[in-house]
C-alpha positions in Angstrom: 78.8 136.3 -106.7 78.4 135.0 -103.2 80.7 132.4 -101.7 79.9 128.7 -102.2 79.8 126.3 -99.3 82.1 123.4 -100.2 81.5 120.0 -98.7 82.9 116.5 -99.3 79.9 116.0 -101.6 80.6 118.9 -104.0 84.3 119.8 -103.5 85.8 117.7 -106.4 83.0 118.8 -108.7 83.5 122.5 -108.0 87.3 122.5 -107.9 87.9 120.0 -110.7 86.5 122.2 -113.5 88.3 124.8 -115.6 88.8 128.2 -114.2 89.9 129.6 -110.8 88.5 128.4 -107.5 89.7 130.0 -104.3 89.0 128.0 -101.1 88.9 129.5 -97.6 89.2 126.8 -94.9 87.7 128.3 -91.8 85.8 127.6 -88.5 83.1 129.4 -86.6 85.3 129.7 -83.4 88.3 131.2 -85.3 88.7 135.0 -84.7 91.1 135.6 -87.7 88.6 133.6 -89.9 85.8 136.0 -88.9 87.9 139.0 -89.6 88.9 137.6 -93.0 85.4 136.7 -94.1 84.3 140.3 -95.2 87.5 140.7 -97.1 86.9 137.4 -98.9 83.3 138.3 -99.6 84.2 141.7 -101.0 86.8 140.1 -103.3 84.1 137.5 -104.5 81.9 140.5 -105.5 84.8 142.0 -107.5 85.6 138.8 -109.4 82.4 137.1 -110.6 84.4 134.9 -113.0 86.1 133.2 -110.0 84.5 130.7 -107.7 85.0 131.6 -104.0 84.4 128.5 -101.9 84.4 128.1 -98.1 85.1 124.9 -96.2 83.9 124.8 -92.6 86.6 122.7 -91.1 84.4 121.7 -88.2 81.6 120.4 -90.4 83.9 119.0 -93.1 86.7 117.4 -91.1 87.4 115.0 -93.9 88.4 117.8 -96.3 90.5 119.4 -93.6 92.4 116.1 -93.2 92.6 115.4 -96.9 94.5 118.7 -97.4 96.4 118.5 -94.1 94.9 121.8 -92.9 96.7 122.5 -89.6 96.0 126.2 -89.2 93.0 128.3 -90.2 92.2 130.3 -92.0 94.0 128.6 -94.9 93.6 130.0 -98.4 94.0 127.6 -101.4 93.9 128.6 -105.0 93.0 126.0 -107.6 93.2 126.7 -111.4 91.9 124.2 -113.9 91.8 121.5 -111.3 95.4 122.0 -110.1 96.2 123.4 -106.6 98.6 126.3 -107.4 98.7 128.0 -104.0 98.0 127.1 -100.3 98.9 129.1 -97.3 97.6 129.5 -93.8 96.8 132.9 -92.5 94.3 135.7 -93.2 95.4 137.9 -96.1 94.9 141.6 -96.2 92.7 142.7 -99.1 95.6 143.9 -101.2 97.4 140.6 -100.8 94.3 138.6 -101.8 93.9 140.7 -104.9 97.6 140.2 -105.7 97.2 136.4 -105.3 94.2 136.5 -107.7 96.3 138.4 -110.3 99.2 135.9 -110.0 96.8 132.9 -110.4 95.2 134.6 -113.4 98.6 135.2 -115.0 99.8 131.6 -114.6 100.7 129.7 -117.8 98.9 126.4 -116.9 100.6 124.5 -119.7 103.9 125.3 -118.0 102.5 124.4 -114.5 101.3 121.0 -115.8 104.7 120.4 -117.4 106.5 121.2 -114.1 104.1 118.9 -112.2 104.8 116.1 -114.7 108.6 116.6 -114.3 108.3 116.4 -110.5 106.4 113.1 -110.6 109.3 111.3 -112.4 
């Protein structure tokens, strides 16, 4: 599956559904972003069950601000509408695959329980 362009218009719809969504915050002028792009694309082809989204931080400044993106690329993992990982920096392919495995292995019931406890 090819990557999906995420915008303010479709971000909540795409990331709010069940399943895993990875988001790559990037910009055209960013060298590390350009080097990371083929790694991200290859991973998207290996995992057709995962949505791989890209946010162009120049075109979608509102989304960059909403998630306080200060460094790009930043990778964010969202599972069942919950942000479970966010970290700046391009990941090597092995680290990206490891991240995907960890997100797939999460017990979302436990994650929601922990989130609820932190809100009190």
